[in-house]
N, CA, C and O atoms as a GROMACS GRO file, in nm:
protein
  240
    1MET      N    1   8.164  10.905  10.142
    1MET     CA    2   8.273  10.819  10.104
    1MET      C    3   8.300  10.832   9.961
    1MET      O    4   8.203  10.846   9.887
    2SER      N    5   8.411  10.831   9.913
    2SER     CA    6   8.440  10.841   9.761
    2SER      C    7   8.392  10.718   9.686
    2SER      O    8   8.385  10.608   9.741
    3GLY      N    9   8.361  10.739   9.564
    3GLY     CA   10   8.325  10.625   9.484
    3GLY      C   11   8.431  10.526   9.455
    3GLY      O   12   8.400  10.420   9.401
    4TYR      N   13   8.550  10.551   9.484
    4TYR     CA   14   8.660  10.462   9.450
    4TYR      C   15   8.717  10.399   9.580
    4TYR      O   16   8.800  10.309   9.574
    5GLY      N   17   8.672  10.444   9.690
    5GLY     CA   18   8.720  10.391   9.832
    5GLY      C   19   8.718  10.246   9.835
    5GLY      O   20   8.816  10.183   9.876
    6SER      N   21   8.607  10.185   9.794
    6SER     CA   22   8.604  10.026   9.789
    6SER      C   23   8.694   9.974   9.694
    6SER      O   24   8.722   9.854   9.701
    7MET      N   25   8.748  10.052   9.598
    7MET     CA   26   8.830   9.988   9.497
    7MET      C   27   8.983   9.996   9.528
    7MET      O   28   9.067   9.947   9.453
    8LEU      N   29   9.010  10.061   9.641
    8LEU     CA   30   9.144  10.073   9.683
    8LEU      C   31   9.212   9.939   9.723
    8LEU      O   32   9.163   9.872   9.814
    9ALA      N   33   9.317   9.900   9.660
    9ALA     CA   34   9.384   9.772   9.672
    9ALA      C   35   9.521   9.786   9.705
    9ALA      O   36   9.587   9.887   9.679
   10PRO      N   37   9.568   9.670   9.770
   10PRO     CA   38   9.717   9.667   9.810
   10PRO      C   39   9.800   9.726   9.696
   10PRO      O   40   9.772   9.707   9.577
   11GLY      N   41   9.901   9.797   9.739
   11GLY     CA   42   9.999   9.853   9.648
   11GLY      C   43   9.963   9.990   9.599
   11GLY      O   44  10.054  10.064   9.563
   12MET      N   45   9.839  10.030   9.594
   12MET     CA   46   9.802  10.161   9.541
   12MET      C   47   9.864  10.269   9.633
   12MET      O   48   9.879  10.242   9.751
   13LEU      N   49   9.899  10.390   9.587
   13LEU     CA   50   9.948  10.490   9.654
   13LEU      C   51   9.850  10.610   9.676
   13LEU      O   52   9.786  10.659   9.583
   14VAL      N   53   9.840  10.656   9.813
   14VAL     CA   54   9.750  10.740   9.845
   14VAL      C   55   9.800  10.854   9.936
   14VAL      O   56   9.908  10.842   9.994
   15ARG      N   57   9.729  10.959   9.950
   15ARG     CA   58   9.772  11.063  10.059
   15ARG      C   59   9.642  11.084  10.137
   15ARG      O   60   9.532  11.060  10.088
   16HIS      N   61   9.663  11.132  10.270
   16HIS     CA   62   9.563  11.167  10.356
   16HIS      C   63   9.544  11.318  10.342
   16HIS      O   64   9.637  11.392  10.373
   17PRO      N   65   9.427  11.368  10.296
   17PRO     CA   66   9.410  11.508  10.265
   17PRO      C   67   9.424  11.596  10.396
   17PRO      O   68   9.468  11.711  10.385
   18GLY      N   69   9.392  11.548  10.508
   18GLY     CA   70   9.392  11.618  10.635
   18GLY      C   71   9.532  11.603  10.702
   18GLY      O   72   9.558  11.674  10.799
   19GLN      N   73   9.620  11.517  10.655
   19GLN     CA   74   9.752  11.494  10.709
   19GLN      C   75   9.867  11.499  10.602
   19GLN      O   76   9.936  11.400  10.575
   20PRO      N   77   9.881  11.612  10.549
   20PRO     CA   78   9.987  11.616  10.437
   20PRO      C   79  10.126  11.585  10.484
   20PRO      O   80  10.208  11.539  10.406
   21ASP      N   81  10.155  11.609  10.610
   21ASP     CA   82  10.285  11.580  10.653
   21ASP      C   83  10.312  11.424  10.681
   21ASP      O   84  10.423  11.382  10.717
   22TRP      N   85  10.203  11.344  10.661
   22TRP     CA   86  10.232  11.198  10.664
   22TRP      C   87  10.312  11.151  10.539
   22TRP      O   88  10.380  11.048  10.539
   23GLY      N   89  10.299  11.236  10.429
   23GLY     CA   90  10.351  11.185  10.302
   23GLY      C   91  10.277  11.082  10.226
   23GLY      O   92  10.161  11.057  10.261
   24ARG      N   93  10.326  11.024  10.134
   24ARG     CA   94  10.258  10.922  10.055
   24ARG      C   95  10.236  10.802  10.128
   24ARG      O   96  10.320  10.770  10.212
   25GLY      N   97  10.130  10.726  10.107
   25GLY     CA   98  10.113  10.595  10.186
   25GLY      C   99  10.077  10.484  10.079
   25GLY      O  100  10.012  10.510   9.978
   26GLN      N  101  10.122  10.367  10.109
   26GLN     CA  102  10.092  10.251  10.017
   26GLN      C  103   9.978  10.169  10.104
   26GLN      O  104   9.998  10.130  10.219
   27VAL      N  105   9.870  10.152  10.038
   27VAL     CA  106   9.763  10.060  10.074
   27VAL      C  107   9.813   9.916  10.112
   27VAL      O  108   9.877   9.851  10.030
   28GLN      N  109   9.785   9.871  10.228
   28GLN     CA  110   9.824   9.742  10.268
   28GLN      C  111   9.701   9.638  10.260
   28GLN      O  112   9.712   9.522  10.222
   29SER      N  113   9.595   9.691  10.299
   29SER     CA  114   9.472   9.604  10.279
   29SER      C  115   9.346   9.691  10.291
   29SER      O  116   9.354   9.805  10.337
   30ASN      N  117   9.233   9.639  10.251
   30ASN     CA  118   9.108   9.702  10.248
   30ASN      C  119   8.999   9.605  10.281
   30ASN      O  120   8.954   9.530  10.194
   31ILE      N  121   8.954   9.604  10.406
   31ILE     CA  122   8.871   9.496  10.455
   31ILE      C  123   8.754   9.569  10.521
   31ILE      O  124   8.776   9.642  10.617
   32GLY      N  125   8.622   9.550  10.468
   32GLY     CA  126   8.516   9.610  10.527
   32GLY      C  127   8.516   9.751  10.542
   32GLY      O  128   8.462   9.794  10.644
   33GLY      N  129   8.566   9.834  10.459
   33GLY     CA  130   8.583   9.978  10.453
   33GLY      C  131   8.681  10.019  10.557
   33GLY      O  132   8.677  10.135  10.597
   34LYS      N  133   8.766   9.938  10.605
   34LYS     CA  134   8.879   9.985  10.684
   34LYS      C  135   9.007   9.947  10.606
   34LYS      O  136   9.042   9.833  10.579
   35VAL      N  137   9.074  10.068  10.574
   35VAL     CA  138   9.187  10.057  10.496
   35VAL      C  139   9.316  10.077  10.577
   35VAL      O  140   9.332  10.174  10.652
   36THR      N  141   9.409   9.978  10.557
   36THR     CA  142   9.531   9.995  10.632
   36THR      C  143   9.641  10.047  10.524
   36THR      O  144   9.668   9.989  10.419
   37VAL      N  145   9.700  10.171  10.573
   37VAL     CA  146   9.790  10.238  10.474
   37VAL      C  147   9.931  10.258  10.558
   37VAL      O  148   9.935  10.304  10.672
   38ASN      N  149  10.035  10.220  10.488
   38ASN     CA  150  10.165  10.249  10.542
   38ASN      C  151  10.219  10.374  10.488
   38ASN      O  152  10.270  10.383  10.376
   39PHE      N  153  10.205  10.478  10.579
   39PHE     CA  154  10.253  10.621  10.542
   39PHE      C  155  10.408  10.646  10.563
   39PHE      O  156  10.460  10.594  10.662
   40GLU      N  157  10.478  10.719  10.483
   40GLU     CA  158  10.613  10.749  10.477
   40GLU      C  159  10.660  10.802  10.616
   40GLU      O  160  10.759  10.751  10.668
   41HIS      N  161  10.592  10.902  10.676
   41HIS     CA  162  10.624  10.953  10.800
   41HIS      C  163  10.539  10.924  10.918
   41HIS      O  164  10.559  10.984  11.024
   42ALA      N  165  10.444  10.835  10.905
   42ALA     CA  166  10.331  10.815  11.006
   42ALA      C  167  10.333  10.662  11.035
   42ALA      O  168  10.280  10.622  11.139
   43GLY      N  169  10.390  10.577  10.951
   43GLY     CA  170  10.381  10.433  10.969
   43GLY      C  171  10.241  10.383  10.931
   43GLY      O  172  10.170  10.446  10.853
   44LYS      N  173  10.206  10.270  10.986
   44LYS     CA  174  10.067  10.205  10.945
   44LYS      C  175   9.956  10.275  11.023
   44LYS      O  176   9.965  10.293  11.144
   45VAL      N  177   9.854  10.315  10.953
   45VAL     CA  178   9.736  10.369  11.005
   45VAL      C  179   9.620  10.297  10.939
   45VAL      O  180   9.624  10.257  10.822
   46VAL      N  181   9.514  10.284  11.020
   46VAL     CA  182   9.402  10.222  10.972
   46VAL      C  183   9.290  10.340  10.960
   46VAL      O  184   9.261  10.414  11.054
   47ILE      N  185   9.236  10.346  10.836
   47ILE     CA  186   9.145  10.465  10.809
   47ILE      C  187   9.002  10.406  10.763
   47ILE      O  188   8.989  10.320  10.676
   48ASP      N  189   8.906  10.459  10.829
   48ASP     CA  190   8.766  10.430  10.786
   48ASP      C  191   8.736  10.519  10.663
   48ASP      O  192   8.730  10.641  10.670
   49ILE      N  193   8.718  10.450  10.552
   49ILE     CA  194   8.700  10.522  10.421
   49ILE      C  195   8.554  10.588  10.425
   49ILE      O  196   8.526  10.675  10.342
   50ALA      N  197   8.475  10.554  10.507
   50ALA     CA  198   8.344  10.608  10.518
   50ALA      C  199   8.358  10.758  10.576
   50ALA      O  200   8.274  10.844  10.548
   51ARG      N  201   8.462  10.783  10.652
   51ARG     CA  202   8.492  10.920  10.712
   51ARG      C  203   8.602  10.998  10.639
   51ARG      O  204   8.599  11.121  10.638
   52VAL      N  205   8.698  10.930  10.579
   52VAL     CA  206   8.801  11.014  10.517
   52VAL      C  207   8.817  10.949  10.375
   52VAL      O  208   8.829  10.828  10.354
   53GLU      N  209   8.813  11.049  10.279
   53GLU     CA  210   8.837  11.026  10.149
   53GLU      C  211   8.992  11.042  10.096
   53GLU      O  212   9.041  11.152  10.069
   54LEU      N  213   9.050  10.936  10.087
   54LEU     CA  214   9.198  10.944  10.059
   54LEU      C  215   9.219  10.977   9.915
   54LEU      O  216   9.148  10.927   9.828
   55ASP      N  217   9.310  11.055   9.891
   55ASP     CA  218   9.359  11.105   9.754
   55ASP      C  219   9.449  11.008   9.688
   55ASP      O  220   9.552  10.971   9.743
   56LEU      N  221   9.411  10.964   9.564
   56LEU     CA  222   9.496  10.867   9.492
   56LEU      C  223   9.626  10.946   9.446
   56LEU      O  224   9.621  11.066   9.415
   57VAL      N  225   9.734  10.877   9.444
   57VAL     CA  226   9.861  10.938   9.396
   57VAL      C  227   9.888  10.869   9.267
   57VAL      O  228   9.904  10.747   9.262
   58VAL      N  229   9.892  10.953   9.153
   58VAL     CA  230   9.928  10.901   9.015
   58VAL      C  231  10.052  10.944   8.989
   58VAL      O  232  10.080  11.064   8.982
   59GLU      N  233  10.140  10.845   8.971
   59GLU     CA  234  10.272  10.884   8.929
   59GLU      C  235  10.301  10.867   8.784
   59GLU      O  236  10.268  10.763   8.728
   60THR      N  237  10.364  10.968   8.718
   60THR     CA  238  10.386  10.970   8.579
   60THR      C  239  10.531  10.958   8.542
   60THR      O  240  10.564  10.959   8.423
   0.00000   0.00000   0.00000
């Protein structure tokens, strides 16, 4: 698990490294290590952050 996984908060933008076709996702919730993310091309997905390290999207 990444060091920042527990710090993911609603509104943050992420990408799933194993599913680049899903596009960017916006974190909806982070409860007990389960993060719900609304992806552009995959809809809402619940991700176990102990198994998948999401990539933060930093917009400049």
